[in-house]
N, C-alpha and C positions, 0 to 999 in steps of 0.2 A: 390209729385211734388211739394211741396213748394220750393223746390232748384230752379227751374225757377224763381220764383217770388225774392227770395234771390239774384241769380245772376242778375237779371234786376236791383234791389237796388244799388248792388255794381257796376256796371255799370254806374247807375246814379249818384252816388259819385264821380266816373272819369269824366263823364260828367261836373257835376258842378264844379270840381277841374280843368279842362280844360280852362272853361269859365274864370274861377276869375283867373287862373295863367298863363295863355298863352301857355300852350304846346299843341302840337298836337296830339302825340301819347303817348299810354301807352305800356311800354314794359314786366312789369309785374306787377302781384297784389299778394300780400303774406298776406293769411288769417289764423286767428288764429280761430280755430274750437274745442270746447271744446267736451270731449269726452260723456257727456251727454246733450249735446245742442239738439240733434234731428235732426242735420242736417247731412248727409250722402256726405262727401268729394267724393267719386266716383261721385254720380250724380251731385254734383257741375261742376266737369270736364265736364260731358255729355251737361250739358245745358248751360254753359259758352258761348261756340260759338254761339248760338244761341242769346243768349241775349247781345253778344258783337258786332254782325254783324251789320255793319253801323256807328259803333261809334268809339270813340279815341281808345276804349279798342279791336278793332277787332283785332286778331291775338295777343294779349297778351298771355304771358306765365301765367299760374295762378298756384299759389302754396299754398299748406296747411300747416300748423302744427298744431298737435293735442293736447291739452291740455288736460293731465291725470285729472280724478276725484281725490281729495283730501277732506280729512275731519279732524275735529277736535272733539276728542271724550270727553265730561265731566267726563266722569264715570272714565277713567283711565290716560286722560291727552294726549293720542295718537294724532299725529299731522302727516300726511303723506297720501300717495296712498291709495286711497279706492278700494277693489278688491270684493265687493258686497254690501249687503244689511246690513252689519254689521261690527262693529268694527274688524278689524282684530287681533287686542291685546285682547282685552274683551269679545269679541262678544255681545256687547252693540247696542242698534238700535237708541239711543239717541244723535247721533253724529249730526253735523251741517257741511254741505258740503261749502267747502271754495273755491275750484274752478272745473270747469269742465262742467260749462253751457255756457262758453263767446262764442261770435262769434263776430269778429270786424275785420276789416282791419288793418292788420300789417304795411303794406308799399305799396307805388305804385312807381312803377319805370317810369319813363316819359323819353322821346327823345325831 
């Protein structure tokens, strides 16, 4: 249920931006969500209307873009998408995660 708190934070950003920039309504919000971020886009869509009710984001379209997990393996030099808990090339487990934990607002379209 932490997606409700996350959606409230996203709406809070919209409210602050509206106050600073003087827009009255948010048309759409685009979020970037890492595959390993722990956030479920489906739950975000479910909780967004409640979080946005009575705000500049009420009625806005919510869109998500999933960022796949990617690694760099120091053992074999592989750099690319991850498909489990080991390097897909050499099977090593000493890789470094280079993307997939992100969560951020990509853009806000306003009226």
